[in-house]
C-alpha positions in Angstrom: 62.4 -81.7 -182.8 65.4 -84.2 -182.2 65.5 -83.6 -178.5 61.4 -84.5 -178.2 62.2 -87.5 -180.5 65.0 -88.4 -178.1 62.9 -87.8 -175.1 60.1 -89.8 -176.9 62.9 -92.9 -177.5 64.2 -92.6 -173.7 60.4 -92.5 -172.5 59.8 -95.8 -174.5 63.2 -97.3 -173.7 62.4 -96.9 -170.1 59.0 -98.1 -170.3 60.3 -101.1 -172.6 63.0 -101.5 -169.5 60.5 -101.5 -166.8 57.8 -103.8 -169.0 60.4 -106.0 -169.3 61.9 -106.2 -165.9 57.6 -106.3 -164.6 57.3 -109.4 -167.2 60.3 -111.1 -165.4 58.7 -110.6 -161.8 55.2 -111.2 -162.3 55.5 -113.9 -164.9 59.0 -115.6 -164.9 59.5 -115.6 -161.6 56.6 -118.0 -160.5 57.7 -120.5 -163.3 61.2 -120.5 -162.1 59.7 -120.8 -158.2 57.6 -124.1 -159.7 60.3 -125.5 -161.5 62.9 -125.0 -158.1 59.9 -127.1 -156.2 59.7 -129.5 -158.9 63.0 -130.4 -158.7 63.2 -130.6 -155.2 60.1 -133.1 -155.8 62.1 -135.0 -157.9 65.0 -135.4 -155.7 63.0 -136.3 -152.8 61.1 -138.9 -154.9 64.8 -140.6 -156.1 65.5 -141.0 -152.8 62.4 -142.3 -151.9 62.6 -144.7 -154.9 66.5 -145.6 -153.9 65.5 -146.6 -150.3 62.7 -149.0 -151.8 65.3 -150.6 -154.4 67.0 -151.5 -150.9 64.2 -152.4 -149.2 63.5 -154.9 -152.1 66.9 -156.2 -152.7 66.3 -157.4 -148.8 63.1 -159.3 -149.4 64.4 -162.6 -150.5 66.6 -162.6 -147.4 64.1 -162.0 -145.4 61.8 -164.6 -146.9 63.9 -167.1 -146.1 64.6 -165.8 -142.5 60.5 -165.7 -142.2 61.1 -169.1 -143.4 63.4 -170.5 -141.5 61.6 -168.9 -138.6 58.3 -170.7 -139.3 60.2 -173.9 -139.7 61.9 -173.7 -135.9 58.8 -172.1 -134.5 57.1 -175.6 -135.7 60.2 -178.0 -134.6 59.5 -176.2 -131.1 55.7 -176.2 -131.1 55.9 -180.5 -132.2 58.5 -180.9 -129.3 55.8 -179.2 -126.4 53.6 -182.3 -125.0 50.4 -182.0 -125.7 48.3 -181.5 -122.1 46.2 -184.6 -122.1 49.2 -187.1 -123.1 51.3 -186.1 -119.9 50.1 -189.6 -118.1 51.0 -191.3 -120.9 54.4 -189.7 -121.6 55.4 -190.2 -118.1 54.5 -194.3 -118.8 56.8 -194.3 -121.8 59.3 -192.8 -119.8 59.2 -195.5 -117.4 59.0 -198.1 -120.0 62.4 -196.5 -121.7 63.5 -196.4 -118.2 62.8 -200.3 -117.7 64.8 -201.0 -121.2 67.9 -199.5 -119.9 67.8 -201.4 -116.9 66.6 -198.4 -114.5 63.6 -199.2 -112.5 61.3 -196.3 -111.3 59.8 -196.7 -107.7 57.9 -193.4 -107.2 56.7 -190.9 -109.6 55.3 -187.8 -107.3 53.2 -185.6 -109.1 53.2 -182.1 -109.2 50.7 -179.7 -106.6 47.1 -179.9 -108.2 47.5 -175.7 -108.5 50.3 -176.7 -111.1 48.1 -179.0 -112.9 44.8 -176.6 -113.0 46.5 -173.5 -114.1 45.5 -173.2 -117.7 47.6 -171.6 -120.7 47.3 -168.8 -122.2 48.8 -166.6 -125.3 51.0 -165.0 -122.5 52.3 -168.4 -121.0 51.7 -170.6 -124.0 53.6 -173.5 -122.0 54.4 -174.6 -118.4 57.2 -177.1 -117.2 55.3 -179.7 -115.5 57.4 -181.1 -112.3 57.5 -184.7 -111.5 59.7 -186.2 -108.7 60.9 -189.2 -109.7 62.7 -192.1 -107.2 64.4 -194.6 -109.3 66.7 -197.1 -108.9 69.7 -199.1 -111.0 73.3 -199.2 -111.4 74.7 -195.3 -111.6 76.3 -195.6 -114.9 72.7 -197.0 -116.6 70.8 -194.3 -114.7 73.4 -191.8 -116.1 72.9 -192.9 -119.3 68.9 -192.7 -118.8 69.0 -189.0 -117.9 71.6 -188.4 -120.8 69.2 -190.1 -123.0 66.5 -187.5 -122.0 67.7 -185.4 -124.5 66.7 -187.0 -127.4 63.1 -187.7 -125.9 60.6 -186.3 -128.4 59.3 -183.8 -126.2 61.2 -181.1 -124.0 62.2 -182.5 -120.7 64.8 -180.9 -118.4 66.3 -182.3 -115.2 67.4 -179.2 -113.1 68.1 -181.3 -110.1 68.9 -185.2 -108.9 70.1 -187.1 -105.8 72.1 -190.0 -105.6 71.7 -192.5 -102.8 73.8 -195.4 -102.5 72.3 -197.3 -100.2 74.0 -200.7 -98.5 71.0 -202.6 -99.1 71.0 -202.8 -102.7 74.2 -202.4 -103.6 75.7 -202.3 -106.5 72.7 -200.4 -107.5 72.0 -196.9 -106.3 69.1 -194.8 -105.9 68.4 -191.6 -107.8 65.4 -189.2 -106.8 65.6 -186.3 -109.7 63.1 -183.6 -110.5 61.9 -183.9 -114.4 59.9 -180.6 -115.7 58.0 -182.1 -118.7 57.2 -179.0 -120.8 53.4 -179.4 -121.4 50.7 -177.0 -123.0 46.8 -177.6 -123.7 47.2 -175.4 -126.6 49.6 -177.7 -128.1 46.9 -180.1 -129.2 44.8 -177.6 -130.3 47.5 -175.9 -132.8 47.5 -172.8 -131.6 50.7 -172.7 -130.2 
């Protein structure tokens, strides 16, 4: 009987160990896998949260930069001449030249094809070239051309030619190309 009891006890013990192994592999392993997945998800979300916090820290700088760029853009757009005011701007430039003792002799407008071109989103402004011939003392003409940088609108003088003629001495005749940057979008507020 003792042998039978030992066999029953051994079979019971083996059955208990088998049940324990069965419960560990069937019931506990999925829990462990779920915990590992949860831990990986928590780590991923923690990294995303840290990255988001870094981006949020920089938002103040980005807002300041955006405000600065908007102010720069507004200042730029304010210096682009509306196309409808080009002739009055040329008259104003001539009167300013006269105040500095420089006389405009001739203003040659650009070709009709240049004047008829319209601005759009891809080319929002154009340099409209005018060839100006003026007369005055060399230093006064130089000061006038230098003063064009302070004009409220963008003006560029890429080329000029000085002609010192005997019949107008001590004055000189200066012929220069003046690009007046204008846009029809400037008057509409779309620039």
